[in-house]
C-alpha positions in Angstrom: -74.2 -58.4 66.4 -72.6 -57.6 69.8 -72.4 -61.2 70.7 -70.4 -62.0 67.5 -67.5 -59.7 68.7 -66.8 -62.0 71.7 -66.9 -65.0 69.4 -64.3 -63.5 67.2 -61.8 -64.0 70.2 -63.4 -67.1 71.5 -63.1 -69.2 68.3 -59.3 -69.3 68.1 -59.1 -69.4 71.9 -61.2 -72.5 72.0 -59.0 -74.0 69.3 -55.9 -73.3 71.4 -57.3 -74.9 74.5 -58.6 -78.0 72.6 -55.4 -78.6 70.6 -53.0 -77.9 73.5 -55.0 -80.1 75.9 -56.6 -82.7 73.6 -53.7 -85.1 73.4 -52.4 -87.3 70.7 -55.8 -88.3 69.4 -55.9 -84.9 67.7 -52.5 -85.3 65.9 -54.0 -86.0 62.6 -57.2 -83.8 62.8 -55.7 -81.0 64.8 -54.2 -78.9 62.0 -57.5 -78.8 60.2 -59.4 -78.1 63.3 -57.0 -75.1 64.0 -57.4 -73.9 60.4 -61.2 -74.3 60.6 -61.5 -72.2 63.8 -59.3 -69.4 62.4 -61.6 -69.3 59.3 -64.7 -69.2 61.5 -63.2 -66.2 63.2 -62.6 -64.6 59.7 -66.2 -65.4 58.6 -67.5 -63.7 61.7 -65.4 -60.6 60.9 -66.9 -60.5 57.4 -70.3 -60.6 58.8 -69.6 -57.8 61.2 -67.9 -55.8 58.4 -70.9 -56.2 56.1 -73.2 -55.0 59.0 -70.8 -52.0 59.6 -71.0 -50.9 55.9 -74.8 -50.7 56.2 -74.4 -48.0 58.9 -73.3 -44.3 58.7 -69.7 -43.3 59.4 -70.4 -42.0 62.9 -72.7 -44.9 63.9 -70.3 -47.7 63.0 -68.7 -48.1 66.3 -69.9 -51.0 68.4 -69.2 -51.4 72.1 -70.0 -54.5 74.3 -69.2 -55.2 78.0 -68.6 -58.9 78.4 -68.3 -59.0 82.2 -66.8 -56.8 85.1 -63.2 -57.7 85.5 -61.9 -55.9 88.5 -64.6 -54.0 90.4 -62.7 -52.9 93.7 -64.1 -49.9 95.4 -63.8 -46.9 93.2 -61.7 -48.8 90.7 -63.3 -50.6 88.0 -61.9 -52.4 84.8 -64.1 -54.4 82.6 -63.6 -56.9 79.8 -65.2 -55.0 77.1 -64.7 -54.7 73.3 -64.8 -51.8 71.0 -65.3 -52.3 67.2 -64.9 -49.5 64.9 -63.3 -49.0 61.5 -59.8 -49.1 62.7 -60.2 -52.3 64.8 -62.4 -53.9 61.9 -59.4 -53.3 59.5 -57.2 -55.2 61.9 -59.7 -57.9 62.5 -60.0 -58.7 58.8 -56.3 -58.6 58.3 -55.5 -60.8 61.3 -58.1 -63.4 60.6 -57.9 -63.4 56.7 -54.1 -63.6 56.4 -54.0 -65.7 59.5 -56.4 -68.3 58.1 -54.2 -68.5 54.9 -51.1 -69.1 57.0 -52.9 -71.7 58.9 -53.8 -73.5 55.6 -50.2 -73.1 54.3 -49.0 -74.6 57.5 -51.0 -77.8 57.0 -48.6 -78.5 54.1 -45.6 -77.0 55.6 -45.7 -78.8 58.8 -47.1 -82.1 57.5 -44.2 -84.1 58.7 -43.6 -82.5 62.0 -44.4 -84.8 65.0 -45.6 -81.8 67.1 -47.7 -80.1 64.5 -50.9 -80.3 66.7 -49.1 -78.2 69.3 -47.9 -75.8 66.6 -51.4 -75.1 65.5 -52.5 -74.7 69.1 -49.9 -71.9 69.4 -51.1 -70.3 66.1 -54.6 -70.2 67.4 -53.4 -68.8 70.8 -51.6 -66.0 68.8 -54.7 -65.1 66.8 -56.8 -65.0 69.9 -54.2 -62.7 71.7 -53.9 -60.4 68.8 -57.6 -60.1 68.4 -57.9 -59.3 72.1 -55.3 -56.6 71.6 -57.1 -54.8 68.7 -60.6 -55.2 70.1 -60.1 -54.2 73.7 -62.0 -51.0 74.7 -59.3 -50.0 77.4 -55.7 -50.0 77.8 -55.6 -52.5 80.6 -57.3 -55.2 78.5 -55.1 -54.2 75.5 -52.2 -55.0 77.8 -53.4 -58.5 78.4 -53.6 -59.1 74.7 -50.2 -57.4 74.3 -48.6 -59.9 76.8 -50.6 -62.7 75.2 -49.0 -61.9 71.8 -45.6 -61.9 73.4 -46.1 -65.3 75.2 -47.3 -66.9 71.9 -44.5 -65.4 69.8 -42.0 -66.8 72.3 -43.7 -70.3 72.0 -43.7 -70.2 68.1 -40.2 -68.6 67.6 -38.8 -71.4 69.9 -41.0 -74.2 68.5 -38.0 -76.1 67.3 -36.3 -75.7 70.7 -34.1 -78.7 70.1 -32.1 -76.2 68.1 -30.0 -74.1 70.5 -30.3 -71.1 68.0 -34.1 -71.3 68.1 -34.1 -71.5 71.9 -31.9 -68.5 72.1 -33.8 -66.4 69.5 -37.0 -67.1 71.5 -35.5 -66.0 74.7 -34.0 -62.9 73.0 -37.2 -61.9 71.5 -39.0 -62.4 74.8 -36.4 -60.3 76.8 -36.2 -57.4 74.4 -40.0 -57.2 74.2 -40.1 -57.0 78.0 -38.3 -53.7 77.8 -41.0 -52.3 75.6 -43.7 -53.8 77.7 -42.2 -51.9 80.7 -43.0 -48.7 78.8 -46.6 -49.7 78.1 -47.1 -50.6 81.8 -45.7 -47.2 82.9 -47.9 -45.4 80.3 -51.0 -47.2 81.5 -50.2 -46.3 85.1 -49.6 -42.6 84.3 -53.0 -42.6 82.2 -54.8 -44.0 85.2 -53.4 -41.4 87.7 -54.2 -38.6 85.3 -57.6 -39.5 84.1 -58.8 -42.1 86.7 -59.7 -44.6 84.0 -58.2 -47.1 81.5 -61.0 -46.7 78.9 -60.0 -45.4 75.5 -62.9 -42.9 75.0 -62.7 -40.8 78.2 -58.8 -40.8 78.0 -58.6 -39.8 74.3 -61.5 -37.3 74.6 -59.9 -35.5 77.6 -56.3 -35.8 76.5 -55.9 -32.1 76.0 -56.9 -31.5 79.6 -53.7 -32.9 80.9 -50.4 -31.1 80.8 -48.1 -31.3 77.9 -45.3 -32.7 80.0 -47.3 -35.6 81.3 -48.8 -36.4 77.9 -45.2 -36.3 76.5 -44.1 -38.8 79.1 -47.1 -41.0 78.3 -46.5 -40.8 74.6 -42.8 -41.6 74.9 -43.6 -44.8 77.0 -46.2 -45.8 74.4 -43.4 -45.3 71.7 -41.1 -47.4 73.7 -43.7 -50.2 73.7 -44.2 -49.8 70.1 -40.5 -50.0 69.4 -40.4 -53.5 71.2 -43.4 -55.1 69.5 -42.6 -53.5 66.0 -38.9 -54.0 66.1 -37.9 -50.4 65.8 -34.7 -48.8 66.7 -33.4 -49.2 69.5 -35.3 -52.4 70.3 -35.0 -54.0 66.8 -32.4 -56.7 67.6 -34.7 -59.6 68.1 -36.4 -59.7 64.6 -33.7 -61.3 62.6 -33.0 -64.0 65.1 -36.7 -64.8 65.1 -36.4 -66.3 61.8 -35.2 -69.4 63.5 -38.9 -70.3 64.0 -40.9 -72.2 61.2 -41.6 -70.0 58.2 -45.3 -69.7 58.7 -44.4 -68.1 62.0 -42.3 -65.5 60.1 -45.3 -64.7 57.9 -47.7 -64.5 60.7 -45.6 -62.5 63.2 -43.7 -60.3 60.6 -46.4 -59.5 58.2 -49.9 -58.8 59.5 -49.8 -59.2 63.2 -47.3 -58.8 66.0 -45.0 -56.2 64.3 -47.9 -54.1 63.5 -49.2 -53.8 67.0 -47.0 -50.8 67.6 -48.5 -49.0 64.7 -52.0 -49.8 66.0 -51.1 -48.5 69.5 -49.8 -45.1 68.2 -52.7 -44.7 65.8 -55.3 -45.7 68.6 -53.6 -43.3 71.0 -53.5 -40.5 68.4 -55.1 -37.8 70.5 -52.2 -38.2 73.1 -49.6 -38.0 70.5 -51.3 -35.0 68.8 -51.2 -33.1 72.1 -47.5 -34.0 72.6 -45.5 -32.5 69.6 -42.1 -33.5 71.1 -43.2 -37.1 71.2 -44.4 -37.0 67.6 -40.9 -35.8 66.7 -39.6 -38.8 68.4 -41.9 -41.1 66.6 -41.0 -39.7 63.2 -37.2 -39.8 64.0 -37.5 -43.5 65.1 -39.5 -44.4 61.9 -37.0 -42.6 59.5 -34.0 -44.1 61.2 -35.5 -47.6 61.2 -36.7 -47.6 57.6 -33.1 -47.0 56.6 -31.5 -49.2 59.1 -33.7 -52.2 58.1 -33.1 -51.6 54.4 -29.4 -51.5 54.8 -29.4 -54.8 56.9 -31.6 -56.4 54.2 -29.0 -55.6 51.4 -26.3 -57.7 53.1 -28.1 -60.8 54.1 -27.8 -63.9 52.2 -30.3 -65.9 54.3 -33.6 -65.3 52.4 -35.7 -65.1 55.5 -33.3 -62.6 57.2 -33.3 -60.6 54.2 -37.2 -60.3 54.5 -36.9 -59.7 58.1 -34.8 -56.5 57.4 -37.3 -55.6 54.9 -40.1 -55.9 57.5 -38.2 -53.7 59.9 -37.9 -51.1 57.2 -41.5 -51.2 56.0 -42.8 -51.0 59.6 -40.5 -47.9 59.9 -42.4 -46.3 57.0 -45.7 -47.0 58.9 -44.3 -45.5 62.2 -43.0 -42.5 60.3 -46.5 -42.0 58.8 -48.1 -42.4 62.3 -45.8 -39.8 63.7 -47.0 -37.2 61.3 -50.4 -37.2 63.0 -53.7 -36.8 61.2 -51.9 -36.2 57.9 -50.4 -39.7 58.0 -52.5 -41.9 60.2 -54.6 -43.2 57.4 -51.6 -43.9 55.2 -49.7 -45.7 57.9 -52.7 -48.1 58.2 -53.1 -48.4 54.5 -49.5 -49.4 54.2 -49.9 -51.8 57.0 -52.7 -53.6 55.2 -50.9 -53.8 51.8 -47.8 -54.9 53.6 -49.8 -57.6 55.2 -50.5 -58.9 51.8 -47.2 -58.7 50.0 -44.9 -59.5 52.9 -46.9 -62.6 54.0 -46.8 -63.7 50.4 -43.1 -63.1 50.4 -42.5 -65.1 53.4 -44.6 -68.0 52.4 -42.7 -67.9 49.0 -39.5 -68.2 50.9 -40.9 -71.1 52.8 -41.8 -72.7 49.5 -38.4 -72.3 48.2 -37.0 -73.8 51.3 -39.5 -76.7 51.1 -38.1 -77.5 47.6 -34.4 -77.0 48.5 -34.1 -79.3 51.5 -34.5 -76.3 54.0 -31.6 -74.4 52.5 -31.8 -70.6 53.3 -28.7 -69.3 51.7 -29.7 -67.5 48.5 -26.1 -68.0 47.2 -27.1 -71.6 46.9 -30.2 -71.2 44.9 -30.3 -69.8 41.3 -32.6 -70.6 38.3 -35.6 -71.9 40.4 -38.1 -70.1 38.3 -38.1 -73.1 35.9 -38.7 -75.6 38.7 -41.1 -73.7 40.8 -43.4 -71.6 38.5 -46.2 -70.8 40.9 -43.8 -69.7 43.7 -41.8 -67.6 41.1 -45.0 -65.9 39.9 -46.5 -65.2 43.4 -43.2 -64.2 44.9 -42.5 -61.9 41.9 -45.8 -60.1 42.3 -45.1 -59.5 45.9 -41.6 -58.3 44.9 -43.2 -55.8 42.6 -45.7 -54.7 45.1 -43.0 -54.0 47.8 -40.7 -52.0 45.6 -43.7 -49.8 44.5 -44.1 -50.9 40.9 -46.9 -48.7 39.3 -50.4 -50.0 39.7 -49.6 -52.6 42.5 -50.6 -52.1 46.1 -47.2 -50.8 47.5 -47.1 -48.1 44.8 -50.2 -46.6 46.2 -49.6 -46.9 50.0 -45.8 -46.0 50.0 -46.1 -43.0 47.8 -48.7 -41.5 50.1 -46.4 -41.9 53.0 -43.6 -40.2 51.0 -45.9 -37.3 50.0 -47.0 -37.0 53.7 -43.5 -36.9 54.8 -42.7 -33.9 52.4 -45.8 -32.3 53.6 -44.2 -32.0 57.2 -42.8 -28.8 55.7 -39.6 -27.0 56.3 -36.3 -28.7 56.7 -37.8 -31.5 58.7 -40.1 -32.3 55.7 -37.3 -32.5 53.3 -35.3 -34.6 55.6 -38.1 -37.1 56.2 -39.1 -37.1 52.6 -35.6 -37.6 51.4 -35.1 -40.5 53.9 -38.3 -42.1 52.6 -37.1 -41.7 49.0 -33.8 -43.2 49.9 -35.5 -46.1 51.6 -37.4 -46.7 48.4 -34.2 -46.9 46.3 -32.6 -49.4 48.8 -35.8 -51.5 48.9 -35.7 -51.8 45.1 -32.1 -52.7 45.3 -32.3 -55.5 48.0 -35.5 -57.0 46.8 -34.2 -57.2 43.3 -31.2 -58.9 44.6 -33.4 -61.5 46.4 -35.2 -62.2 43.1 -32.0 -62.5 41.0 -30.2 -64.7 43.6 -33.2 -67.1 44.0 -35.0 -67.3 40.6 -32.6 -66.3 38.0 -29.0 -67.1 36.8 -27.2 -70.5 36.8 -28.0 -73.2 39.4 -25.7 -73.0 42.4 -27.2 -75.8 44.4 -25.0 -77.6 46.9 -25.3 -80.9 48.8 -27.1 -80.4 52.2 -25.8 -81.6 55.6 -26.7 -85.3 54.6 -24.8 -84.9 51.4 -28.0 -85.0 49.3 -28.3 -82.6 46.4 -31.7 -80.7 46.4 -34.4 -81.5 43.9 -36.4 -78.4 43.6 -40.2 -78.9 43.0 -43.4 -77.0 43.4 -45.1 -77.1 46.8 -48.4 -78.8 47.5 -51.8 -77.0 46.9 -52.2 -76.3 50.6 -49.1 -74.1 50.3 -49.6 -72.6 46.8 -53.2 -71.6 47.2 -52.6 -69.2 50.1 -49.7 -67.8 48.1 -51.9 -67.1 45.0 -54.7 -65.4 47.2 -51.9 -63.2 48.8 -50.5 -62.4 45.5 -54.0 -61.3 44.4 -54.1 -58.9 47.4 -50.5 -57.7 46.5 -51.6 -56.6 43.2 -55.1 -55.1 43.6 -55.4 -54.1 47.3 -53.8 -50.6 47.0 -55.7 -49.7 43.9 -59.1 -50.6 45.3 -58.3 -48.6 48.5 -57.4 -45.6 46.4 -60.5 -45.4 44.2 -62.4 -42.3 45.3 -60.3 -42.4 48.5 -62.2 -45.3 49.7 -59.9 -46.2 52.5 -59.4 -42.6 53.7 -63.2 -42.1 53.9 -63.4 -45.4 55.8 -60.9 -44.6 58.5 -61.4 -40.8 58.7 -64.1 -40.9 61.4 -61.8 -42.8 63.7 -58.3 -41.4 63.0 -59.2 -38.0 61.5 -57.4 -36.6 58.4 -55.8 -33.5 57.4 -54.4 -32.6 54.1 -50.8 -31.8 54.1 -49.2 -28.9 52.3 -46.2 -30.4 50.4 -43.6 -28.2 48.8 -43.6 -30.7 45.9 -46.5 -32.0 44.0 -47.8 -35.5 44.2 -46.7 -36.0 40.5 -43.2 -34.9 41.3 -43.0 -37.3 44.3 -44.3 -40.2 42.1 -41.8 -39.3 39.4 -38.9 -39.2 42.0 -40.0 -42.5 43.4 -40.0 -44.1 40.0 -36.5 -42.8 39.3 -35.1 -44.1 42.6 -36.8 -47.5 41.9 -35.2 -47.8 38.4 -31.9 -46.9 40.1 -32.1 -49.4 42.7 -33.2 -52.2 40.3 -30.4 -51.3 37.8 -27.6 -51.3 40.5 -28.9 -54.8 41.7 -29.0 -56.1 38.1 -25.5 -54.9 37.4 -24.1 -56.7 40.4 -26.2 -59.9 40.5 -27.9 -60.2 37.1 -24.9 -59.7 34.7 -22.2 -61.3 36.8 -21.7 -64.8 38.1 -22.7 -65.1 41.8 -20.0 -66.8 44.0 -21.4 -69.4 46.3 -19.3 -68.0 49.2 -19.9 -64.3 49.8 -16.8 -62.0 49.3 -15.4 -60.1 52.2 -17.0 -56.8 51.1 -16.6 -53.3 52.4 -16.6 -52.2 55.9 -20.4 -51.2 55.6 -21.2 -54.6 54.0 -19.5 -56.5 56.9 -21.4 -54.3 59.5 -24.7 -54.8 57.7 -24.2 -58.7 57.8 -23.9 -58.2 61.6 -27.1 -56.2 61.7 -25.2 -53.0 61.7 -23.5 -54.0 65.0 -26.8 -53.8 67.0 -25.9 -56.9 69.0 -22.4 -55.6 69.5 -23.8 -52.3 70.8 -26.2 -53.9 73.1 -23.4 -56.2 74.5 -21.0 -53.3 75.0 -23.5 -50.8 76.4 -26.1 -53.1 78.2 -24.4 -56.4 78.9 -20.9 -55.1 79.9 -22.4 -51.9 81.2 -24.6 -53.9 83.4 -21.7 -56.1 84.5 -19.6 -52.9 85.4 -22.6 -51.4 87.2 -23.2 -54.7 89.1 -19.4 -54.9 90.2 -19.6 -51.2 91.2 -22.6 -51.9 93.3 -21.0 -55.0 94.8 -17.9 -52.9 95.6 -20.0 -50.2 97.2 -21.9 -52.9 99.2 -18.8 -54.5 100.4 -16.7 -51.5 101.1 -19.2 -48.9 102.2 -22.4 -50.6 103.5 -20.6 -53.6 104.9 -17.8 -51.4 106.1 -20.2 -49.2 108.2 -22.1 -52.2 109.6 -19.0 -54.3 110.3 -17.2 -51.2 111.7 -19.9 -50.4 114.0 -20.1 -54.0 115.3 -16.4 -54.1 115.7 -16.4 -50.8 117.7 -19.2 -52.0 120.0 -17.4 -55.3 120.5 -14.1 -53.6 121.2 -15.6 -51.2 123.7 -17.6 -53.9 125.5 -14.4 -56.1 125.8 -12.5 -53.2 127.3 -15.3 -52.4 129.7 -15.6 -56.0 130.6 -12.2 -55.9 132.1 -13.4 -53.5 134.8 -15.6 -56.2 136.2 -12.8 -58.6 137.6 -14.6 -59.9 140.8 -11.9 -58.7 143.3 -13.4 -56.6 146.3 -10.1 -54.6 146.7 -10.3 -53.4 143.0 -13.9 -52.2 143.6 -12.9 -50.5 146.9 -10.0 -48.7 145.1 -12.3 -47.6 142.4 -14.8 -46.3 145.0 -12.0 -44.5 146.8 -10.7 -42.9 143.6 -14.2 -41.8 142.6 -14.8 -40.3 146.0 -11.3 -38.5 145.8 -12.3 -37.1 142.4 -15.6 -35.8 143.7 -14.0 -34.1 146.8 -11.3 -32.5 144.7 -13.8 -31.1 142.1 -16.0 -29.7 144.9 -13.1 -27.9 146.6 -11.9 -26.6 143.3 -15.3 -25.1 142.5 -15.5 -23.4 145.9 -12.2 -21.9 145.5 -13.2 -20.4 142.2 
């Protein structure tokens, strides 16, 4: 079984190499080859999962060293893999959802001239993400982390002929570099503290280090997670990343890249558990982001950007749960998995709508599509019900657990976190109901496209609808299956640990409160968009609405604080360089030059001048001698 772990990564990596280097001869068969190799990786994951189920909870971890990577003196770093319940969960999610997105892309990208390269990038992304979650040490995890960043840059900017796509790719790449700097600093601090990069010795000896150093490490890991998972303050890239093809949005923003930060915090749980101040920072980031993303999602008319705000918010729930420590680790991963199903399905549904509407993304130009796209309507609708936490669907089980865990924090902090999570649930119900009403209900608001052609909505081909149906199935049943006899909790507990929180409110009360805010959110959205005509052009709106349309001024903030601040800092440094540094250097040179020029005049070449100088010097010496004797 150990050999199969390496093949998990090798299969999509081989696909990337073949598709990117194989030339135009693979233009027709390349998409199917990429999809097949993604499916092979999923099949290998299923085999390893079945083998893992046959073992006891403590015996399920599997370690394999592929080859020594950097053996230099006392320093050693290996390419090694660690497969346990946590990494297995990610393997199945990445390869399973990733394979469905590959299949969807066969239909979605059918008419793109560069589809072979697109599938090569998809395979590269899968390989990098699998390396990230299977690595047995932080240094190898960093390689996968950077590989994911590279692949996301290539995929977001795949249509680089559009300036907006090229700009979005660069923005995502640069913002993530800030977070990546945090990860690199954390890895260096871990090595100087523990003398190794490997997970096991670091996490087992975490309490041996001082709390101050562990807090510094944990905060740097949090910075890395904020970059990859689009959390405040490094969230600005996510909305722009919608410029990439829709399958990219489903792959990056549902089950893979944006969940890497949640994995990093959960995998490093022992470090965070020993650094309570860092845990406070984590729950604060999660609570702020879940509200931030939800508010942004309320004001977006672009269907993909509305879902991007939703992704930001849902990852905020996961980060919040992970910051609660052993009380919330399991629920963070549980929501991550259920979110992988319903958010991937929602993005693929959005792509299906765009496919039938001549690539129109403005929901105000949709309306009444349920009659023309029944499969898309049903699958998207099930994803909608799951994300708002409709009773019995997957989001109901995972999100409620996070809200309960937030209240279990205790004290004023517990009430604040629980209240934020409840408010986020209400806003989620509002903006997702808005998306459903604007897209599938009401009167037709279709407008001619840039070529003057009126859309003729139609259902997507089977290569697109089959993945949507499978993901809808997961959106409905995943949470319930996980909750039977605490199946998912018992599965992850040997790796993440688990503690029962002591909530001041009962689970039944939390569920009732969640249902109340859900109904309120749906009712407000229905009153605004279900009972009234929807204008094709958005009204000006309130100050908050206008700010939300501009992503709550996050880019404006970055421009003022970072761009302009950087410009002022640069100008100040240039002024200091020219005035102080150059002034000292140039002043010293001028002084030496002036002094040498004056001294040079003493050497005029006339013997009488030298004789007078010698006579004068002798006279001074004689006068000084006589004066000293007299004294």
